[in-house]
Structure formats: structure tokens, C-alpha cells
N, C-alpha and C positions, 0 to 999 in steps of 0.2 A: 487470354485466360478464358477458355471456352466454358468451363464449368464453375466459374466464380459467381459471386453475387455483388453487384455494385451497391454501396451504401452511401448515404450522406454522412456528414460529420457527426451526426448524433446517433449513428448506428442503425438507422431505419432503412428498409429496402428502398432502393433508388426509384423515384417516380418516373425517371426517364424510361425505365424498363417497361412501364405500363403503356407507353405510347409508341415506342419505336421497336423495329425489328433489330435485336441485338444478338451477338454471339452468345452472350451470357444466358439469355432466355432459351435460345434454341438448344444450347448444350443441355440444360436441365430437361427440356422437353424430350430430347432424344433419349435421355437416361430414364425417362418415365417419371420424373419428379414434378408432376403436374401441380402439386400443392405448393411448390417452391418457385414456380415460374409464372410468367404471363404469356399466354398463347398470342402470337402476333395477330392484331385485329384483322389485317387483310387476309391472312391465312384462314382465320376463323370465319370471315365473311364468305370466302369461297366455299368452304364446306357447308355453311348455312344455306347459301343460295342453291347449291346442288341438292340439299335436302328438301328445300321448298319446291324444287323442280320435279320432286319425286324420282330423282335419278339416283338410285342406290349405287354406291360405288363397289359393292361386292362383285368381284370378278371383272370389273370394268377396267379399261386401259386409259390412263390419263397421260397426256403429253404435256410436259412443262417446258416452255420455251423461254429462255432467258439466261443471263449470266449466272453462274453458280454463286450463291450467296445465302445468307441466313434465311431469307423468305423462302427460297427454293427448298432448302433443307427442311424447314418447318412444314411446308406443304407436303413434301414427300413423306415425312413422318406421319402426318395426320391422315393422308390418303391411304397409306399402307395399313394403318390401324383400322380403317373402314373396309379393308379387304380389297382395295384397288391395287392395280399394277401400274408402276410409274415408269415412264420413259422420259429421259432428260438429256437431249442432245446438246443443250446449251445454245448459244447464238452461233448459228452457222448460216452461211449464205445459201447453202443447199441442204435443207433438212431432209434426211432420207424419206423418200415418198412412202416407203413401206410403213414407217412409223406414223406418218400422217394418216394413212388409210386405216391403220389399226386403232387409232385414237377414238374413244367415245367422248372424251372431254379434252379440250385444249386450253391450257392456262398460259397466258402471256404475262410474264413478270417484269419485263423491261421494255422500254420504248425504242426499238430498232426498226425504223420504217421499211427497211429493205426486206424484212422477212415477216411483216405483219399484213395479213394473216398468212399462215402456211397455205400453199396451194394444194388442191386435191382433197379438201375436207369431205368426208363421207356424209351423206344426208342424215340428218337427225343428230349430228354431233353438236356438242355445246362448246362455245368459245367464250372464255372469261378473260377480260383484260384487266390486269392490275397495274398497267403502266401509266405514265403521265398523260394528260389530255392531248389529243391530236386528231387530225382528220387525214386519212390516207386512202387514196383510190376511191372505191365505191363503198367503203366501210365508214359509217357515221358513228362517232363516239359521243355518248352522253357525258357531258363534262360538268356536271353539277359539283363534283369534287375534283380537286386538282390531282390528287395522288392515287386514287383507286376507283374503278368503276367497271360495269359490265359492258361488253361490246355488243352493239345492236347492228344487225346486218340490214342491207337495203332490201326493198321489196323484191327486186329481181332475184336475190339469193334466198329470200324467205321461201319462195316457191320451190326451191330446191330442197326444202325440208330442214334448214338450219334453225335450231331452237332460239328463242328470244327470252330475255329476262330483264328485270329492273336492275339498276346500278348497284355495283359493289360498294361505291363510295358512301352512301347514307348508312348502310349496314355496318361498314367498318368504323364509321364515326361513332355509331351507337356502342359498338364493342369496345372502342377506345374508352368511352365514358364508363362502361362496365368494368374495364380493367382499372380505371382510376379509383372507382369505389372499392374494388377488391384490394388495391394497393393501400388505401387508407385503413381498411379493416386489418390487413396484415401488419401494418405499422403499429396499430394499437396492440395487437396480439404480441408483436415483437417486443414491445416495451414491458410486457408482463413478466412476472417471475417464471423461470423455467426450472422444471424438475431436474434433479441431478441424474446423470447416466454415467456414473463414475466406473472406470475400469481400473481396479486396484492392481498393484504390482505384487507378484508372488515373492515371498521370502523363503530361502532355504538356509536357515541358521546352521552354522558350523560349530563344532566343539573340538578344541578350545576356540573361543571367540577371537577372530582375527582383529587386527588394529582397525581403528575407526576409518582411516583413509582406505584401507584394503576393502572394507565392507562397502564403503561409498562407491569405490570404483567397480566393485563386483556387481552393482545394480545398474541397469540401463534405465535412466529416467525417461519418462514420456516427454515428447515435445511440449513445451509450456503452453503453446496455443491450443494443443489438443486437450490438455488438462482444463484450460479455461473454458473451452467449449463444453466439456463434460459437466462442469459446475454451473453452466448457464450464462457465462459471460459472452458478450458480443465481440466480434473481431475488432471493431472500432473502439472498444474500451481497453484495448491493450496497446502498449508500446514495447515492442520486443527489444530485449538486450541479449542477443544471442539465442540459442536454442532452448536454454533451461531456465531462463528468468525473464520476467517482463514487469514493467510498471503498469499499474491499473489506474485508469483515469477516474477522477472524482465524479464524472457524469453518471457513473454507475449508481451513486447514492441517490441522485435525482430520479433516475429511472425506477428504482425499487423503493421509493420513499413510502409507498402505501403498504409495502410488504411487512408483516409482523416480524419482530426480532426473534432469534433463537434464544436458547439458554446461554447464560454468561458464566464462565467458570474461571476462577483465579487460582493459579498455582503459586504457592509461597513455600517457605521452608522454616526449619528450625534455625537457630543461630549457626551460621556456617563455620566450618573448620577447614584446615588444609586438606582434609581427607575428601571433601566434596560430598554434596548431598544429591546432586543430579536433578535439579528442577527442570532444566531444559530437556533432559532425557525422559523424565516423567511426562512432561507436556507433550512430547512427540509420541511416546508410547501410548498415551491416553487417546490421542486423536486417531492413531493407527488402529487401536482397538475399537473405538466407537464406529469408525467408518468402514474399515476393511473387514471387520469381524462381526459387529453388531448391526451393520447396514444403516447407521444413523449419519446424517450429514454432520460433518464437523470441520472446523477450521482452527489451526494453531496460529497464534499471533506472537511473534518473537521480536526481540530487539536485535538490531544489527550490532555485531561485536566490534569493539574497538581494537585497532591494531596494537595498542599498548599491551593489554594482557595476552594477545595472540602471540606476540614475540617476546613477552616478558615471562610470567610465571604460570598463568592460568591456562594458557592455550586457547583453543577455539571455543565456540559456544553453539555448535550445531547439534548438540545432543551427543549421543555416543552409542557404541555397540550397534544393535539392530533397531535403534530408535533415533534416527538422524534426519536432518535436512540434507538433501543432496542437490547438486554436487557440493560436498563440504568445503572444497578449496574455494569455490566461488562465493560461498556463504561467508567464509572467514576473511577473504582478501578482497577489499575494494567494493564488492557487490556491484551496485549501480552508481556508486560515487557520491552517495548522500553525505557521508562524513567529510569528504573532500569539499563539497559545496558549502557545508557549515564552516569548515576551516577558512575557506576563501572569504565568505561573508563576514565572519567574526573578525578576521585580520584586516579586512578593508575598513571596517568601522574603527578598529584600533589605530590604523594609519591615519584615518581622518581626524581623530582626536588630536594626535600629536602635531599633525600638519596645521590644523586650525590654531592651536595654541602658538605655534611658531610664527605663523603669518600675522596673527593679531599682535604679537610682541614686536614685530619688526616693520609694521606699516601703520600709516595714519588712517583715520576713519575714511578720508576721501579715497586714498589708494585702495583700501580694502573694498569700498563700495564699487569703485570702477572695475575691479577685477571680479567681484562677486556678481555684478550685474553689468556685463560688458555690452557695448554697442556692436551689433552685428549687422553689417550692410546698412548702417545708419539708423537702425532700429534698436531701441533699448527696452527690454521688458523683463519682468520677474518670471521665473519658472513657477510652476504650480506649487511646489513644496515651499518656495520662498514666500508666495502669497499666503500660504497657511501659517507660516511663522509670523508674518506681519499681523495676521488676524489674532494670533495668540498674544501678541504684544499689545493688542488694542489699536493697531494702526490700520484703518480701513481704507487703504489706498492701493491702486493698482498701477499708477503711472510713476515710474522711477524718478521722474524729474520733479515730482511734487513733494518729496519727503524733506522735512526740515533737518537741519544739522543734528538736533537732538534725536529725531526719529532714526536718522542714519546711524548714529552712535548705538542706539538700542538694537538696531537690526544687525549690524556687522560684528558687534562685540558679544561673544558668548561668555567671556571672562571666566573660563573654567579654572577652578581652584585645583592645582595639580595634586594636592594632598588628599582630595576627595575622589580621585578617579578610581572607579571600581571595575572598569572594563579592561580585561587582560588579553593578550595574544594567546593563541592556542596552537597545539600541535598534537597529532594523533600518535604520539610515541611517548613511552615512559622515559623521562629525562630529568633526573633529579637536579642537574646543574642549571636548569632553567627556573628553579624555584625562587631565585632572586637574581635579577640582572639590572644593569644600567643601560638605558638607551639615550641616544642623542650625543654621543661622545665625539663624533666627527667634527672637524673644524667648520664644516658647512652648516652645522646646526647652531653655531654661534653661542655655545655655552648653555643651550637649553636642554640640559641632561636631567634625567630623573630616574629614580629606582622604580622597578616594576617586576613582574614575573610572568611566566607562562602557566596556563592551566592545560590539562589534557583536553582534547577537542570535544569529547563527549560531555565535559562539564560546562561547555558554553551555554549561555542562556538561549542561544539560537537553537540548540538541540532540544532544550526543554520546550521552546515554542513549537518546534516541529512536532513534538510528541503530544502537545495539548491543543493545538489548533483544530478548528473544524472546517477550514476552507481557505482559499487564497485570500479573500478579502479580510478575513479575521487574522490570518498570518501577517498580512501587510500592516494592519493596524497594530498588532502586537510588536512587530519589528520597530515601528515608529515610536512606540511608547517606551522602548528600552532606555533605562536611565544609565548613563555612563559616568556620572559624577554630579557635582554641584557647582554652581557659579559662586563668586565671592560674596554674594548676598545670601547664600544658603538655598537657592532655588535649584530644582533638578534640571539637568541638561540631558536632552534625549537625542536619539538617532534622528528624529524629525528636525530638531534644531540644527543638527549638522548637515542636513540636506541629503542624507545618504539612504533613506528608506527605500526609495524606488529601486536603487541599484541592488540593495540587499534582497529585495523581493525577486528581482530578475535572477540573481544567483541561486535562489531557493525554489524557483517555479517548478522544476522537475523533481526535486527532493521531496516535495509534499505528497507525491504519489506513492502509495505502498508498493513494495516489490513482491510479486507472486513467485513462489518456489514450490517444492513438493517434498514429501517424506519418502523414506525408503519403500513404503508401500503405496506410493502414488497418491496420497491424500494432500489437499492443498494447505499451504502455509503462507502467511503474510509476514514479511520481514520489514520492519519500519521503525526508525528512530532507535536511539541507543543510549539514553542517559544512564549514568551509573546511579545505583541506589544509595551509596554512602555519601556522595557529594552532589547528588541531584535527586530527582524523584523516582528514577529507576523503573520506568515502565515503557512498554511499546506504545505506539501512537493511538490516540483516540480515533483517528480516521480509519486506521486498519481495523480496529475493533468494530466500529460502526458499519463499515462496509461488509465485514465478515458476518455480522449478525443478520444483515439483510440477505446475504447470499445463501447462508445455511437454511434460512426459512424457519417457520414455526416448527418446533420439534427438533431442530438442529442444535448444535453446540459450538460455541466459540470458546477456546481455551487459551487464555493469555497468562503471561508469567510476570511476576513481580520480583525484582532483584533482591538478592541476599535473604536475610531472615524476615519473618513476618513482622517483627518489630520495626523494620526499616521500610522495605519495599512495599509490603502489604499496607502498612499504616499510611504511606504516602499515596498508594493506589486509592484508598478509600477517601482520605481527607483532601487530596489534591486532584487526582485524575477523575474521580467520580463526581466531584463538584463541577469540573470543567465540562464533562461529557453529558452529565445527567443520567448516566447508566448506573444500574445497580446489579452486582453479581448475585447469582442464585446459589452458589456454593464455593467454598474455599477448599482446595486440595493442599494439604500441608505435608511436605516431603521431609522424611527423616531417614537416617541409616543407623544401623546398629553400631557401626564403627564411630560415627560422629557422636552418638549418644554416650558411648564409652568415654570419649574425650571430655564431654561435659560432666561426666560422672567422676572425673579425677584421673583419667588415663594420662599417660606420659605424653609430652610434646612430640610432635612429628616434624621431621626435617624432610623437605622435598628431595626425592631421589634416594633417600636412605631406606633400608628395609624396615618394615613395621615391627614393633615390639610384640611379644606374645600376647599382651593384653588385647590386641586388636585382631589377632588371628586365632585365638582360642576362646572357648566359652567362658564368660565371666558375667554372671547374672547380677552380681552386686554393682559393678560399674554401669551396666545397662539400666538397672533400676534407679540408681542415683542420677544418671544422666537424663532420665525421663522427666526430671524436674523442668528442664528447658522445654521439652515437648509440651508439658502441661501448661507452662506459661504462654507459649505461642498459641495454643488452643484457646486459652483464656483471652488473649488479645483479639483473636478473630471473633470471639463471642461478644466482645465490646461493641462490635458493629452489627450484631444481630444476624449473622450469616452462618448457616450450618457448615460443619467441618468434616471432611473425609481425610483421614491420614493415609498417605501412600508410603509404605515402607519399602525403600529401594533395597532389594536383597542382594547380598554378595555371597560368593561360594563359601566364605569362611564363617557365615552366620549359622548358628545352630538353631534347630527347631524350637528349643526352649527359649532362646533369646527372642526369636521372632514372635512367638506366642506371648511372651511377657510384654513386649512393646505394644502389641495390638490390644491386649487386655487393659493395660494402663491407659492407653489412648481412649478407649471406649469408656472406661470408668471416669475419665476426666472430661467427658461431655462430647467427644467426637461422635458424629452420626454413625461412622463406621471406620474401621482400620483394616487395610488390605495389604498383604505382601505383594510386591510387584516384581516381575521377571522380564520386563521388556528389553533390558540391555542384552540379554542372552537369547530372547525368543521373539523380539519384535512385538507387534500389537497383540499377538496371541497371549503373550505373557502379562498383559494388563486387562484382560477381559473382565476379571472380577472387579478391578478398580473402576472400569467403565460402567459396569452395572450399578455399582454403589453410587457413582456420581449421578447417573441418570435418576436413581431413586431419590437421592438427596436434593437434586435440583427441583424436585416437585414439592419440597417442603415450603411452608410459609416462612418468609423472612420478615424481620422487624428491624430494618436497616436504620442506623443512626450514626451521625458523625461524632467524633471524639470531643469536639469543641465547637462553639458558636463563633462565627467570623467576627462578630462585634465585640468579642472579649478583647481586652488589651493584649498587645503583643506578648508582654511578659507572662501574662496568665495563660495564654495559649501554649507558650513554651513549657511552662510549669506543668500544665495538664498532660502534655505528651510525656514529659519526663517521669511524672508520678504514675499515671494510669497505664502507660505502655511499657516504659523501661523499668519501672519499680523503684525509681529514685526517691530519696527522702525529700530533696529540694533541689533548686538550681542556684548557681552562683554566677552573677554577671560581672564580667570585667568592666572597668571604667569605660574602655573603648566600646564594648558591646552596649552599655547603657546609653552612651552618647549617640551611637548609631540609631538605637531604638527611638530616642527623643527626636532625632532628625527625621526619621521616617514618619513618626506621628505628626510632626509639624508639616511635612510635605504631603500629608493626606493618604499615606499608604498603610495605615494601621489596621485596616479591615481585610488584609490578605491572609490566606492560609500559610502555614508554617512548613518548611521543608528542612528538616534537621540534617546537617552534615556531620555524621558521626561514624566512628569505626563500626564495621559490620561484624567484627569478630567477638563482640560481647554485647550484652544488654546494657552494659555501662559504657563509660568512655575509656575504659582500660582494656585493651585487647586480650590480655592474659587472664581476665576474670571470666571463667567459663560458668556453665550452669545457669543459676539465677542469682546474681549478686543482689544485695539489698543494703539499705541504709546508707547508700553513697550520695554524695552531693555532685550534681552534674555541672561541670564548669562550662560556661558559655564564653569563649574567648573573643569572638567577634560576631557581628551580625551584618549580613549583606542583603541586598534586595534585587530580585529579578522581576522588575515591574512588568515587562512585556510578557514574560511567562505567567506572571500573576502569583508570586509567592515571596515570602521573606525567608531567608535561610541562615539560621544561626550556625556557627562553626563551634563544634564541641571539642574541647581538649586540644590536642595537637594535630587534628585532622588536616591533611594536605590535599590540595586539589591538583597536584601533579605527582603521580606515582613515580617510583624509581625502578631501575632494573636490579634483579638479584645477582648474586655472584655467578650463577650459571643460568642465564636466560634460556628460554625455549629456542631462541634462534640458533643455538649450537646444533640442533637436530634438524633444522629446516634446510632443504636443499632442492636443487632443480637439475633434472637430467637434461643436458643440452640437446640430446638427440630426440628424445620422446616428448620433451617439455613437461614431463610429469613431475609433480611436486611431492617431496617426501618430508616426513617429520612433523606434519601438522597433526594435532589431536584435539 
């Protein structure tokens, strides 16, 4: 690799290049990239000595004798830049006499005694030896340095007019040290923030707008390593996953830790409807407008889509039209395998629970102890996670032979109460028939059967941990704290107690790194984590946001999206994610559509795949105005947190000018900083320039951020506060089971955690068919669960399920693969 640059594992220029003659340095030298290479010290010493000898190389002939290699190439390059003519016969037994006689300077670059020195040197010529120390014939070599020096001729030959000089060696040594200093300076500069030099991709929107997958395939994405270089990432900060996506290492955060953050923008929405509001599309259109058209650094941070909705009813989540993440097939299918890693880790823990209960039920204390702490090659010792468990039990011993029978009993018996197990297996597929199952029915399980169920993978607590962690150490701690149930004394049982924490961390070590992709206009996107907002906290990862805020730099923008409506995704973003990250958003972009507002205003129900009724395709100002009650409520919710709101009205071709103007006017009258019609779906970033300008202006406003509740409030009061202040409920109603769970969590010391409501996303209330702004309702809390590793309590509202089902006609009917071209069809 002639023109590459060696780096160490931290991404700094390799110090080896400062001391040795390498192809890498020579390649850059030949190209003229003097500021990116180190000139070989021996070659520099030769030029320096000739300069001291007052031997200008302009028009002079220099004979380089030696095997062709990097040093010879460097010398040739330097001499030619000084105006000299280079002759290089290589090592030959008989160097052409004509070349020897022409030479004003002879440079020997290797130690071949048969041809040192060339015979027939003309009087006054200079001989410089860069070869290893030796004595040959009547030529005496100064050998103060082993690897490079100047050749001194004997007295007899001096009379013939051959020039003399001091050694190359000392000078080369000094130049090596100079290179070392230069290397250090370059390393420091290398670690600093780099300005963006982004080459945006051109869009040529068509009308009518083609399908999403046709648009995606019609754009040729940049190589992802090229995009990374354009935004200032180092090559060693990337882990490539093909040509169009890459993981970004967390070392980037350490390198840019002194860099000021950019502006932080949250995209939320009104209460969603089957018609869709397009939050992802707005997010992508906004960053395309900011960067490709307003020349501001910007980064989009999105969640990874679950395959449940992709093959179910919703489809993909890459945006749409001319505001997409590309390639959209890779975005929507598998990506870099993070959800698969979560599934593997989650189900390993589930298997460990049932296996441990089975083994405890079928073995004595002694048998359990002998298997848990086996003798290997005559040596018996605890693993580190077992030592940690002993310490939690108050047993400060490290020699397995010293435990008493009582201590052995405490150590080997978790005594998990099956009725308290809260950890479920997961699958990234919508499968209603896994909502209630029985495990352990085989005869080999000896009657240890129990009822349980599956959740969808993105509802796993491990997904929430991935989205909220700030690094590997923190993630490992959180994984260890996960509570899977209680023992028969009512004490929590954790992943640490089961001894599985290290294995979970191993499965998740790559998933913690955000995935870099790009938009249709070549602007950067992080895709990381994917918790649902109705059954989890519904936001992309803290790490992706933090890294992006550093990379865009001061004056740049990071646009991240919260799932579903502002009452769900945004509320959890503020009360959960912002508590975990310490970050505060500068502005909220609230997405709405005329069609969705009509449904909230009393429009007829919509059936997927069926033609829309005329209420949604013709002007109806009354429905729009009535539906704006939901928009007003969501603006009010955002203002509870003290953050300015810009309303983005996603425009459809069936929207009339009067309807658009009405929504924008009502939004501004309701306290929005601005309200802007957006056309990014049909025009790309150019269609959201006005939105981008409004966001830039709003982001400079003063914010008075505050949380909805204090963490020290009782769990019940925190739930009630969200229900009343955010949803507009009259009060809450706890089931006996929910109250018992709350009492248990208070007893176990988990009462000071934030709340993550698991509630339908289709209404502000618990009833999906209640559109607009329901009021006076009592919010039923059916159950309460705890995600201790993630760090929140989550109440289940009404009949909310954590495993979606497939509709009558799922999306998979339209998804297909061409076996010849391997092209995927039917994704949207």
C-alpha cells in the first residue's frame, strides 16, 4: 500500500514512519504531500550535507548506486526537486564507466563491497556512503553510527581532488529526532476536531414521485469511508460493514471530548394515525436542508427498525420519497446485526433462569457446589463473578474449601420464585401466538413447566440499556443489575446472581457502536438502538447523539427522533433519556399532517389498503380546525418542558392552501415559535429549507428546561403526574396486582426511578379509538414492571401488549427477491 498511512490503534500517525524508510512515506513524498509524510532522515542528511558543501545540485549529475528501494526513490525525488539529474544503475558488477565519469556526486545506498567505490571517479566529485559500516580497500569509513555516514577517502586519493566531509550518521540521527518531534505535533493536531469538507449528492426529483425503493436505488451512495473522512472521522475509528455502512468506535468521544456540542433538535409528532405523519421523513428532510442547502453541519440520529413492523403493517422506517436513508434495504433489514445481538443476549439470560431453577430443584447443595465450582487440574477456584456474589452475600472468602455448609447453601441457592419471573424470551417478529406459552413440557424437564410469554425483541430491557448507556463499562454494570424476578424471601435476583453478565456483555460489545449511514443527499446519519415508544422509551441511543453533537461541532445540528406522539416518545425523551444523558434539546420540531388532523377532528376510520374517503382528499376546514385540538395539546406538552416548538406540516398533494394556512395559523396562535409547510417528500432537502431556517432561529432561543416530576416522588404520584399533566386524565386507577408490584419495588429500593408508561400510541388516553383530546378519563394501570438495568419503572396501561400481531394482509405479501439480480422488491 504505497500511498497509505500507518496508524496505531488510537488513530494517530505511526511513529515508525518518523524513523524508518517506508513505502508509505516515500509514496506521499513522490506525490508532493510533504505535510503528510516524513522525509527519510538519511535522504535528508544527504541533501543537507551537499548543501553544506556548497555543492548546488542545479544541473549536477548524481549517481545513486544501490538496490532499488524506498531510500533510492526518496533520494531521486529530492535531488530532482533541487534541479539535479539522477543516474541509477542499481547494483551491477560493472557500472557503466560513462555514468561514473559523468557523476558530480556518487551516493552509495547499500553495502556491496564488490562495487564500492565505483572506479574512475572524476576529480572533485563527492562520494556519500549511506551503507552499513565497513572497511574496503584503501577507503576508510567513519563508523560512529552503524547505519549511515559519509565516506572519507585516504590521503593518496585526496590528492586526486576527491572532496571530504563529515559523517552522514550524526546528521541523520538529528533529523530522526526532528521527525519524532514533528510526529508528536502531528499526532496532537490529528486528535483535534476537523472541519467538514462534505460533498453532497445531487437530487433530481421526478414527478410523479417514484416508490421509495426506486428512489433509493436511483441514487448512488458515497463509499461510507469517504463520508467518514469528509466529516472528520479517522480511518481507525471505523469498522466497515460493506461499502455503505460502518460502525463508529467510541474512542471518537474521547478524542473530541473538548469539542463544544452542536445544537440538539428533537423531532416529535401529534398523536399518530394509520395515515402516518412522517417524523422520519421530516428528520431526514431537515438534515438534508441544513447541510446540503444551508451549508450547516448536521447529523440525523435514528432508531434501527424492528423486523416486526417491516414485515407486518407499518413497513420500513428509512423515511420516504426524496428524504430517505440509503440504501433503504440495508437500513430496514438486519443492518449490522444489533437486534440479533440483543435477541441472543436476552434469550441466553432467559435460558439461564430456567436452567438454574431446574438444577436447584434436582440437586443437593453439595452437588450444586461441586458443579458450580469444579476442580480443574486439581485446582478449585471461584470465577470473578462468583466472588462478587459471595461479597454481596457478606461472605468474604476466596478459597472454595473454606465455605461452611450454611455459606454453601446461600451461595448455590437463588431460590427464584417462578411466579415473580419478569424476564421473557424475545423474537423480532410480530407473533400473537407467543403472547402466552408453556415451557418445560418435555419429559427431560421432570415436570418443571411454567407459563410465560414472548415479547418483541425491541421491547427487551437490553435494547433499552443499549439506548441509554454511555459506554462499555456502564453497559456491563447495567446488564448485571437487570432484575429477572425475586427469590422466595422477596429479594431481587439479578443477572449478576446468575453469573451471566460477562457473557451478555460479550454478545453486546459490537452492538454498542453506532452505525454510520447517509441520506439521499449524502449527509451523515447514525442508526442506533430501536426501542418502541409505546412499550419502551422510544428513542435512539444516547451514545449516537453524544458522538454526533461532537462531530457537527459548535454551530452544527443533531436532529434526533422520538417515537409516536409527543405525549409518549417526547415525554420519555425528556424524563428518561435526558436524565440519563445530561443533554438538553434546544428545540422541538412537532410533525403534523392535514390528513391526520382531519381524523382527530372526527374524520372516518381508515382501513389499510382501502381508498381514502373524500373527507381526506377534499378540502374540509371544519375537520382540520377541530383536529388541531390535538396539535394544540402536543404543543402544550412540549412547553411543559420549557423548550420552543416549531411545527412542521408535512404537505400532501391533496392538501389545499386554505387548510395549510389554517394549520400554520392555529399552531402559531397556540404558542409555536413557527409553523412551516414542508415538501421534502417530493423535493428532498430543498423542500425543507424554510423549516431548516426556522429551526436554526428557534435553536438560538433561551430555554427554561424542567422535568415533569421529581424522582423522589412516590411511584404512584409520578404515574399520576404523567397521566394528568401530559395525557389530560382525571386520575389513575391501580389494579391490585399493580399496587402489589409498586409495594414490592419500594421495598426493594427501586422507588426513585423514572417512569416509562407502556400505553397505546393511538390516543392520549388508554382507548385507541378516542381521537383528538379526550378528557375526564380514568387511566387504568393494569400492571407495573421494572427495568432496573435500564433504570426505569414501566406501568402497563389498559390492555397494552408487548408482542404485536400480524394483520390480515401483512406487508410480506409484497416483499420479494429477484434470484438473478438479488434485488429486493416491495419494501417501503
